[in-house]
C-alpha positions as CSV (number, residue, x, y, z in Angstrom):
1,M,55.1,4.8,30.4
2,Q,58.6,4.7,31.7
3,E,59.3,8.4,31.2
4,F,56.0,9.1,32.7
5,E,56.4,6.8,35.6
6,K,59.6,8.7,36.2
7,E,57.3,11.7,37.3
8,N,55.1,9.4,39.5
9,I,52.6,9.8,36.9
10,P,50.4,6.6,36.8
11,V,50.0,4.9,33.6
12,A,47.1,2.7,32.3
13,V,46.7,1.4,28.8
14,V,43.0,1.4,27.2
15,A,42.4,-0.4,24.1
16,E,39.6,0.8,21.7
17,G,37.8,-2.4,22.0
18,D,37.3,-1.5,26.1
19,L,36.1,1.9,25.1
20,E,32.3,0.8,25.8
21,K,32.7,-1.0,29.0
22,Q,30.9,0.7,31.9
23,E,33.7,0.4,34.3
24,I,36.3,2.4,31.4
25,K,33.4,5.2,31.2
26,D,33.3,5.3,35.2
27,W,37.1,5.8,35.4
28,A,37.3,8.2,32.2
29,K,34.5,10.4,34.3
30,R,37.1,10.6,37.5
31,F,39.2,13.0,34.9
32,S,38.9,16.5,34.7
33,M,39.5,16.7,30.9
34,A,41.3,14.9,28.2
35,V,44.1,15.4,25.4
36,C,43.8,13.1,22.6
37,N,47.4,13.2,20.5
38,T,47.3,12.9,16.6
39,I,44.4,12.5,14.5
40,V,44.6,8.6,14.9
41,T,43.3,8.8,18.0
42,D,39.5,9.7,17.0
43,K,37.7,6.9,18.6
44,F,38.6,7.9,22.0
45,V,38.0,11.4,21.0
46,K,34.0,10.2,20.3
47,F,34.3,8.0,23.6
48,L,35.4,11.0,25.5
49,E,33.5,13.9,24.2
50,K,30.3,12.4,25.7
51,L,31.9,12.4,29.1
52,I,34.5,15.3,29.7
53,P,36.3,18.3,28.3
54,V,38.4,17.4,25.5
55,A,41.2,18.7,23.7
56,W,42.3,16.8,20.2
57,Y,45.7,17.8,19.6
58,I,46.1,17.3,15.7
59,H,49.5,17.2,14.6
60,E,48.6,16.7,10.8
61,A,47.9,19.1,8.1
62,T,47.9,18.7,4.7
63,N,48.5,15.2,4.7
64,I,45.2,14.4,6.5
65,P,44.0,12.3,3.6
66,D,46.5,9.9,3.9
67,F,45.0,9.2,7.7
68,C,41.7,9.1,6.5
69,R,41.3,7.4,2.7
70,R,40.4,4.2,4.3
71,N,38.8,5.5,7.5
72,P,35.5,7.5,6.7
73,E,34.7,7.5,10.3
74,R,37.9,9.4,11.2
75,L,37.2,12.1,9.0
76,D,33.3,12.4,10.0
77,A,34.8,12.4,13.7
78,L,37.4,15.2,12.6
79,R,34.4,17.2,10.6
80,E,32.0,17.2,13.7
81,S,34.8,17.6,16.8
82,K,34.4,21.4,18.9
83,N,37.8,20.0,20.5
84,L,40.0,20.8,17.7
85,V,43.5,22.1,18.8
86,C,46.9,22.3,16.3
87,V,50.2,23.6,16.5
88,S,50.3,26.6,13.9
89,Q,48.0,28.8,12.1
90,Y,49.4,27.0,8.8
91,A,47.9,23.6,10.1
92,A,45.0,25.2,11.1
93,E,44.2,26.4,7.7
94,A,45.0,23.0,6.7
95,I,42.5,21.0,9.1
96,S,40.0,24.0,8.4
97,K,39.3,22.2,4.8
98,F,38.1,19.0,6.8
99,A,36.6,20.3,9.9
100,K,32.8,22.2,10.7
101,Y,34.7,24.1,13.6
102,P,37.9,25.8,13.6
103,P,41.0,24.3,15.7
104,Q,42.8,26.4,18.4
105,V,46.4,27.0,17.6
106,I,48.7,25.9,20.5
107,H,52.3,27.0,18.7
108,N,54.7,23.7,19.3
109,C,57.8,24.5,21.9
110,I,61.0,22.9,22.2
111,E,63.2,23.0,25.7
112,D,66.2,25.6,25.7
113,E,69.1,23.1,25.2
114,S,71.5,26.5,24.4
115,E,73.9,25.5,27.2
116,M,75.0,22.4,24.8
117,A,75.8,25.0,22.3
118,V,79.3,25.6,21.1
119,D,80.8,29.2,20.9
120,Y,80.0,30.8,17.5
121,I,78.7,33.7,16.4
122,P,76.7,34.3,12.9
123,G,78.7,35.9,10.4
124,Q,82.1,35.9,11.9
125,N,82.8,33.3,9.7
126,E,85.2,33.3,6.7
127,K,82.2,31.6,4.6
128,I,78.2,31.8,5.6
129,R,76.8,28.4,6.8
130,F,73.3,27.5,5.8
131,V,72.0,24.1,7.1
132,Q,68.8,22.1,7.2
133,L,67.8,19.0,9.0
134,G,65.4,16.4,8.7
135,T,64.5,13.3,7.0
136,I,65.7,12.9,3.2
137,S,62.7,13.1,1.2
138,R,60.8,15.7,-1.2
139,R,58.9,17.4,1.6
140,K,61.9,18.7,3.1
141,G,62.6,20.5,0.0
142,Y,66.3,19.6,0.1
143,D,66.4,19.7,-3.8
144,A,65.2,23.5,-4.0
145,L,67.8,24.5,-1.0
146,I,70.6,22.8,-3.5
147,E,69.1,24.5,-6.5
148,A,68.9,27.5,-4.9
149,Y,73.2,27.3,-4.1
150,L,74.0,26.7,-7.4
151,A,71.6,29.5,-8.8
152,M,73.7,32.0,-7.1
153,P,76.4,33.6,-8.7
154,E,80.1,31.9,-8.7
155,D,81.3,34.8,-6.1
156,Y,78.4,34.0,-3.9
157,R,78.9,30.2,-4.0
158,A,82.4,30.5,-3.0
159,K,81.3,32.7,-0.2
160,S,79.1,30.5,1.3
161,E,78.3,26.6,2.4
162,I,75.2,24.3,2.5
163,Y,75.1,21.5,5.3
164,F,72.6,19.1,5.4
165,A,71.6,15.6,7.5
166,G,68.9,13.2,7.6
167,P,68.0,9.7,7.8
168,F,66.9,7.8,4.6
169,I,63.3,6.5,4.0
170,A,62.9,3.4,1.7
171,S,59.9,5.4,-0.3
172,Q,62.5,8.7,-1.1
173,A,65.0,6.2,-2.4
174,E,65.1,7.3,-5.9
175,Y,64.3,11.0,-4.8
176,A,67.6,11.0,-2.7
177,S,69.6,9.1,-5.2
178,Q,69.1,12.1,-7.8
179,L,69.9,14.6,-5.2
180,F,73.4,12.9,-4.2
181,H,74.1,12.6,-8.0
182,R,73.0,16.5,-8.2
183,I,76.0,17.6,-5.4
184,K,78.6,15.3,-6.7
185,G,81.6,17.2,-6.9
186,E,80.4,20.5,-5.2
187,S,82.9,20.9,-2.8
188,N,80.8,23.8,-0.4
189,I,78.0,21.5,-0.4
190,H,78.2,18.8,2.7
191,Y,75.7,15.8,3.9
192,L,76.7,15.4,7.5
193,G,74.9,11.7,7.8
194,V,72.5,11.0,10.7
195,I,73.0,13.3,13.7
196,R,71.7,11.0,17.1
197,G,71.2,12.6,19.8
198,S,70.3,16.3,21.5
199,E,73.9,17.2,22.3
200,K,75.0,16.5,18.6
201,K,72.7,18.3,17.0
202,I,72.6,21.1,19.1
203,E,76.6,21.2,18.6
204,T,75.6,20.8,14.7
205,L,73.3,23.5,14.6
206,S,74.9,26.2,16.7
207,S,77.8,26.1,14.7
208,M,75.9,27.3,11.6
209,D,75.0,31.0,10.5
210,V,71.5,30.4,8.7
211,V,69.1,27.7,9.8
212,V,66.9,26.9,6.4
213,V,63.6,24.9,6.3
214,A,62.7,24.6,2.5
215,S,60.1,22.1,3.1
216,R,57.2,22.2,0.7
217,D,55.0,21.2,3.6
218,E,55.3,21.1,7.6
219,S,52.9,21.7,10.1
220,C,55.7,23.3,12.6
221,S,59.1,22.9,11.8
222,L,61.0,22.1,15.2
223,V,64.6,22.7,13.4
224,A,63.0,26.4,13.0
225,L,62.3,26.8,16.4
226,E,65.6,25.0,17.6
227,G,67.5,27.7,15.0
228,A,65.8,30.4,16.9
229,M,66.3,29.4,20.3
230,L,70.1,29.1,19.5
231,S,69.6,32.8,18.3
232,K,70.5,31.8,14.4
233,P,68.6,33.8,11.5
234,L,65.9,32.1,9.6
235,I,65.0,30.9,5.9
236,V,61.9,29.3,5.9
237,T,59.1,28.8,3.3
238,E,55.5,29.8,3.4
239,N,54.4,26.5,3.8
240,V,56.2,25.8,7.0
241,G,53.9,26.5,9.9
242,A,56.7,28.0,12.0
243,K,56.7,31.0,10.1
244,Y,55.5,32.8,12.7
245,M,58.8,32.7,14.2
246,I,59.9,35.3,11.6
247,D,59.1,38.6,12.2
248,G,61.0,40.6,9.2
249,G,63.9,41.2,11.3
250,N,65.2,37.9,11.9
251,G,65.0,36.1,8.6
252,K,63.0,35.4,5.1
253,I,59.9,33.5,4.2
254,V,60.1,32.5,0.9
255,K,57.8,31.2,-1.5
256,I,57.1,27.6,-2.2
257,E,59.5,25.9,-4.9
258,D,60.7,29.4,-5.9
259,I,64.3,28.8,-6.6
260,D,64.9,32.4,-7.4
261,D,63.4,33.8,-4.2
262,L,64.8,31.3,-2.0
263,R,68.4,32.2,-3.7
264,N,67.7,35.7,-3.2
265,A,67.0,35.6,0.3
266,M,70.6,33.1,0.9
267,M,72.1,35.9,-1.0
268,Y,70.8,38.7,1.3
269,M,72.2,37.1,4.2
270,I,75.5,36.8,2.6
271,D,75.3,40.5,1.8
272,N,74.4,41.3,4.9
273,R,76.7,39.2,7.6
274,E,76.9,41.9,9.9
275,K,73.5,42.1,10.4
276,L,73.5,38.2,11.3
277,E,73.8,38.7,15.0
278,S,71.5,41.0,15.7
279,M,69.0,38.8,13.7
280,G,70.0,35.9,15.4
281,I,69.0,37.9,18.5
282,Q,65.8,38.8,17.4
283,S,65.3,35.0,17.1
284,R,66.4,34.4,20.3
285,K,63.5,36.9,21.4
286,N,60.6,35.6,19.3
287,Y,61.5,32.0,20.9
288,E,61.4,32.9,24.4
289,S,58.1,35.0,23.5
290,M,56.4,32.6,21.1
291,A,58.0,28.7,21.3
292,S,59.7,28.5,24.9
293,M,58.7,25.8,27.5
294,D,57.0,28.7,29.7
295,S,55.0,30.6,27.0
296,Y,53.7,27.0,26.0
297,K,52.9,25.7,29.2
298,K,51.1,29.3,29.8
299,D,48.9,28.6,26.4
300,L,48.3,24.5,27.4
301,A,47.0,26.1,31.0
302,N,45.2,28.7,29.4
303,L,43.5,26.2,27.1
304,F,43.1,23.7,29.6
305,E,41.4,26.1,32.3
306,R,38.9,27.2,29.6
307,K,38.2,23.4,28.7
308,I,37.4,22.7,32.3
309,N,35.7,25.5,33.0
310,G,33.8,24.8,29.5
311,I,32.3,28.5,29.7
312,I,29.9,29.4,26.8
313,V,29.4,33.0,25.7
314,S,26.5,33.5,23.6
315,L,24.9,36.5,22.2
316,T,22.6,37.7,18.8
317,T,21.7,40.8,17.1
318,Y,20.0,42.2,13.9
319,S,21.5,44.4,11.1
320,M,21.3,47.7,12.8
321,R,23.6,46.6,15.7
322,T,26.1,44.7,13.2
323,N,28.8,47.4,13.5
324,A,28.3,47.8,17.6
325,I,28.7,44.2,18.4
326,V,32.2,44.7,16.7
327,Q,33.5,46.5,20.1
328,T,31.1,44.0,22.1
329,V,33.4,40.8,21.0
330,K,36.5,42.7,21.0
331,S,35.9,43.2,24.6
332,L,34.8,39.4,25.3
333,L,38.2,38.5,23.6
334,E,40.1,40.0,26.1
335,Q,38.6,39.1,29.7
336,T,40.7,37.9,32.5
337,V,38.9,34.3,32.2
338,M,38.5,33.5,28.8
339,P,35.8,31.2,27.2
340,E,35.9,28.2,25.7
341,K,33.6,29.6,23.0
342,I,32.2,32.9,22.0
343,L,28.9,32.2,19.8
344,L,27.4,34.8,17.9
345,W,23.5,33.2,16.8
346,L,22.0,35.2,13.4
347,S,19.1,34.4,12.0
348,E,19.3,34.0,8.1
349,E,15.6,35.7,8.0
350,N,17.5,38.9,9.3
351,F,20.7,38.0,7.0
352,P,19.7,36.3,4.0
353,D,23.0,36.9,2.3
354,K,24.8,35.7,5.4
355,E,28.7,36.8,5.7
356,S,28.3,39.1,2.8
357,E,25.9,41.3,4.7
358,L,28.4,41.9,7.8
359,P,31.4,44.1,8.5
360,Q,34.7,42.9,7.5
361,E,35.9,44.0,11.0
362,L,33.3,41.4,12.7
363,L,34.3,38.6,9.9
364,D,38.1,39.3,10.7
365,L,37.4,38.5,14.2
366,R,36.8,35.0,13.3
367,E,40.5,34.5,13.0
368,N,40.2,34.0,16.9
369,P,39.0,30.3,16.8
370,M,37.1,30.9,19.9
371,F,34.6,33.2,17.9
372,E,32.1,31.6,15.7
373,I,29.3,33.1,13.8
374,C,26.5,30.7,13.7
375,F,23.3,31.5,11.0
376,I,20.3,29.5,11.8
377,P,17.1,29.3,9.7
378,K,14.4,30.5,12.2
379,N,14.3,33.9,14.2
380,L,13.6,33.4,17.8
381,E,14.0,37.0,18.2
382,P,16.2,38.2,21.1
383,H,15.7,34.4,22.5
384,K,18.1,33.1,19.9
385,K,21.1,34.1,22.8
386,Y,20.3,31.6,24.8
387,Y,18.3,28.9,23.2
388,Y,20.8,27.8,20.3
389,A,23.6,27.5,23.0
390,M,21.8,25.6,25.5
391,Q,20.9,23.1,22.8
392,E,24.5,22.5,21.6
393,Y,26.4,22.9,24.8
394,P,24.0,21.6,27.4
395,N,26.6,20.4,29.8
396,H,28.5,24.1,29.6
397,P,27.5,27.1,32.0
398,I,26.3,30.0,29.5
399,I,26.5,33.3,29.9
400,V,24.4,35.3,27.6
401,V,25.2,39.1,26.9
402,N,23.8,42.1,24.7
403,S,25.2,43.0,21.5
404,D,25.5,47.0,22.2
405,E,28.0,46.6,25.5
406,V,31.6,46.8,25.9
407,Y,32.0,44.6,29.0
408,D,34.8,45.0,31.5
409,N,37.5,42.5,31.2
410,N,36.9,40.9,34.8
411,L,33.0,40.3,33.4
412,I,33.6,36.0,32.9
413,E,35.6,35.9,35.9
414,L,33.1,37.5,38.1
415,L,30.4,35.5,36.8
416,F,32.2,32.6,37.1
417,E,33.2,33.0,40.9
418,S,29.4,33.4,41.6
419,Y,29.0,30.2,39.6
420,R,31.6,28.1,41.4
421,E,30.3,29.2,45.0
422,Y,26.8,29.0,43.6
423,P,26.7,26.1,41.1
424,N,22.7,25.5,40.9
425,S,21.7,29.1,40.7
426,I,21.4,31.8,38.1
427,S,24.5,34.4,38.2
428,C,24.2,37.7,37.2
429,M,25.6,41.1,37.5
430,H,22.2,43.1,38.0
431,S,18.9,41.8,38.9
432,N,15.3,43.3,40.2
433,R,12.9,42.2,42.6
434,V,9.6,41.8,41.9
435,L,6.7,43.2,44.3
436,F,4.0,41.2,44.3
437,K,0.8,42.8,45.6
438,N,-1.3,39.3,46.0
439,D,-1.9,35.8,44.2
440,V,-4.2,37.6,41.9
441,D,-2.8,41.2,40.7
442,S,0.3,41.1,38.2
443,P,2.8,43.6,39.9
444,K,3.3,46.9,37.7
445,Y,7.1,46.7,36.5
446,Q,7.4,50.3,38.0
447,T,7.0,49.0,41.2
448,W,9.6,46.5,41.3
449,H,13.2,47.2,43.1
450,F,16.1,47.8,40.9
451,D,19.2,46.7,41.1
452,V,19.3,44.4,44.0
453,S,22.4,43.4,45.1
454,E,21.4,40.7,47.7
455,Q,22.6,37.0,47.2
456,S,18.9,35.9,47.7
457,T,16.6,33.8,45.4
458,Q,13.4,35.5,46.3
459,G,11.5,37.3,43.6
460,L,14.7,38.2,41.5
461,V,14.8,38.8,38.1
462,A,18.1,38.7,36.1
463,V,19.1,42.0,33.7
464,G,20.1,40.4,30.7
465,A,21.5,43.3,29.4
466,D,24.3,43.5,31.8
467,A,25.2,39.6,31.5
468,V,23.8,36.4,32.8
469,L,25.5,32.7,33.7
470,Y,23.2,29.9,33.5
471,P,24.4,27.0,35.1
472,P,24.4,23.4,32.7
473,N,21.6,21.5,32.0
474,Q,19.0,24.0,32.0
475,S,15.4,23.5,30.0
476,V,14.7,24.8,26.9
């Protein structure tokens, strides 16, 4: 509370038991959206999802069962929420095992504290220094790091050193005891104790050559991000969410618990000491583009804008158009204003074998959590494109599009600008005017006025092929 109040941000504490009070509901509705941090905020999520846009920021990954074992309601909330956000693709894959809807990935970040670094160039010291920081626990994989070092030939061990630091926890006492027994008498392995304060941590990391994260499971290692921020080459396991920071030119990704793979990565760094500086430079570039505060603010702003705008894009297709729709979806994923969701509704009558009947290129687009393929039992023909979206997202503006068009990248922006100016009207890119003869005769389509651009509601019919935005709360 003190930290928020320093920034003139008011703080209110709301207990779980007060959530159903009317005054709390009225208070919550004053906000544009809510961010609920960690899985244990599930009750707040269920409460707020009924009132305002929500981003449920899940920081847990493979340890989710630990938080849900005695709380089945929490697991149910996770399974049904459409508002999941997490810190890495690794975490997203873990969460997806428990969730019906894929989470949005917003990569973690750290502040740039390089001004506190000591003057040190990787690869210039007599010995290559490898460092890992974190709680002394099996999950962090310190035993793998130690065994990989001891597995190196003697001449490699003589040219390198291992440094590690971190606090102890009671549940890992036996593990820690075995670890320290293993390194007893090893003059090139150093335990630095508990490092307190950012300045001391940055000083320690910056005086090393290579940052290692040998963890068995970690949603997104901040130490890896700090290493990149300080221009250090990285070695991380495939079970570390921060592996996206490694592009091949600045480090190695090694197999989990594979001592030989980790040993070989360390030997590679020793053999290529002249490349460590340039590898560190690449790490810094990766930090600036993917893990800096600026990149994080940009990603969050994008997420918040989509949540607050709440735009849902909806479309459908049939078997003859499944190849054409790939380009349609790609164009919708490259908009200047991004939607919250792009939903493709497919009838099980048209696609009885579901995914196996779809082109792989279309299935691959689901890597972007904004795009979902939804199979429904009934075949409402073209009406699928709006009916189910309006049922699932009644409080959102719905844009319906065709499945064989490649749309300009400002399509959603233009429609949303119109919606904000005329929030109670249907907005579209093209419309036709119906010409009525009298109250009895039905007008012939050929007599209508086509491509009417007037901002008028008199006798206009939206042309669906060119995208139509329907305001929220439409009856279907």
